N, C-alpha and C positions, 0 to 999 in steps of 0.2 A: 167518659168511663163506660165500658161495655156493660149492658144489662144482662143479668143471668137469664138464660133461656128456660122457659117453663118446661117441665118434664112432659114427655109425650104421653098420650092416653094409654099406650101399652105399658110404659114404665109406671104410671100412676096405678093402673089395674094390678100390676104385679106387686107393687108396694102395698096396696090395700090388702091383697090376699096374704102376703107375708106377715102383715101386722095381725090379721085374724089368726093365722096359724101360730104366731108367737103367743097370742093370748091363750089359745087352746093348750099349747105346750105348757105354759105357766100354770093353767088350771090342773092339768094332769100331774105336773110335778108337785103341786101343792097338796093334792088329794092323796098322792102316793105316800106322803110322809105323815099323814094324819094318823094318830094313834087309835082313833075310834073307841076311846075308853070313857067317854063321858057325853053328857048332853050337848055341851058346847061344840066338841069336835064332831059329833054326829050332825049337828045343825049346820056347821061350816061345810062339811062334806056334801050334805044334801043340797045346799045352796050352790056349791061348785058344780055338782052334777046337773042341776037345773040350768045353770049358766052355760054349761058345756053344750047342752042341747041347742040353746039359742046361738051359741058360737058356731056350732056345726052348720046351722041354717045360714048364718052369715057367710061362712066359708063356701058353702055351695053357691051362694049368690055371687061371691067374689070370683069363684072358679069360672062360672058362666061368663061373667064380664071379661075375665082374662082370655077365655077361649074366643069370645067375640072379637077382642082386640087383636089376638093372634091371627084370626081369619082376615081382619081388615089389613093387617100388616102383610099377609100373604098376597092379598089382592093388589096392594100397593107395589109389592115387589114385582108381581107379574106385569103390572102396567108400566113400571119403570123399565123392566127388562125389555118389554115390547118396544117402548120408545127408543131405547138404546139400539136395539136390533134394526129398527126402522132407520135411525140415523146412520148406522153402519152401512146399510144397503144404499142409502142416498149418497154417502161418501164414495162407495164403490162405483155407483152409477156416474157420479160427477167426475171421478178420476178417469173412468173409461171414456166419457165424453171429451174431457180435456186431451187425453192421449190421442184420440182419433183426430181432433182438430189440429193438434200439434204435428201429427204425421202429415196431414193435408197441407199445413203451413210449410213444413220442410219441403214437400213436393213443389209447392208454389215457389219457394226460394230457389229450388233447382231449375224450375222453368225460367224464372227471371235471370238466373245466372247464365243459362243457355242463350237467352236473348242478348245479354251483354257480350257474350263471347262472339256471337254473330256480328254484333256492331263493331267489335274490335277487328274482326276479320275484314269487315267492309272497309274500315279505315285503312287497314294495311293494303288491301287491293287498290283502293283509291290512290294511296301514296305511291303504289307500284305502277301507276299509270293505266289502270284498267279502263276499258272503254265505257262510255256513258250507258250503253245498252246493258252491260253487265252490272254496273252500279244500280241502274233502275230495277233490274231484275232482283238483285240482292235486297234493295230497299223494300220492294213489294213483299218479298218473303219475310223480312224482319217485321214489317208492319203486321202481317198476318199472325206471326208468332206473338207479337205484343198484344194484339187484340185477344188472342186466346188466353194469355196471362191475365189481362185485365178482366176477362169474363170469369176465369178461375178465381181471381181475387174477390170479385163481387159476390160470387156464390159463397165463398168462405166467410166473408164479412157477415153476410146474412145468417149463415149457420152459427157463427160465433155469437152473434147478437141473440139469436133464438135460444141458444143454450146458455145465455148469460155469462159469456167469457169476454168481457169488454177489452181486456188487454190484447187478446188474440185478434179480436175484431179491429182494434186500432192498428196493430202491426200489419195485418193483411191489407187494410185500407191504405197504409203508408206505401206498400208495394204497388197497389193499384194506382195511386196518385203519381208515383215515380214513372210507372210505365206509360200513363197517359201523357205526362209531360214529355217523355222521350219520344213517344209516338207522334206528338204534335211537331216536335223538332224534325223528326224524320220526314214527316209529310211536307214540311217546308223545304227540306233538302231535296226531296223527290221532285217538287214543283220546279225548283231551281235547275236541277239536272235535266228535267223534261223540257224546259224552255230552251235549253241549248241543243237538244237532240234535233237532227234534221227531220222535217215533216214528210 
């Protein structure tokens, strides 16, 4: 069962002031209708007037307390607003950081795609009976491209880790590992072709 939340100091201060004001209103209403035609009515009215002076003093105290609570509420509002503005700025900064990294990741993907297309062309030239010298030249060029992609991926991985975007770091590292694996296979193919070439 949910427990009832205690009223805030601001609500408590406002309620206390309202209670004192209600008491003053009651005193005023009561004295307004006194006939003032005898000792008893005069005595009641005099007591009410004395009580009203005390009531006024309590109202002043309650008013000051309410003003203090209103000021505290204003400070809390300012602090909360500042915290929300700070969060909004951080969200904006993070979004910009992510967008920049994603743009770099897209460029990395394009570079990797270009390397793959070069590898496809190499396969086509090999199947068409290209000379070993051409194959070796193309292999060397692809390996240089692959090394550039690996370097680009490593820089992006570090940037994504630094900016705490682990998913982008993982994806960039995946491309780096694919390129390294392909680069090793190409190096093996290059050695095989080179061993056939006349010295």
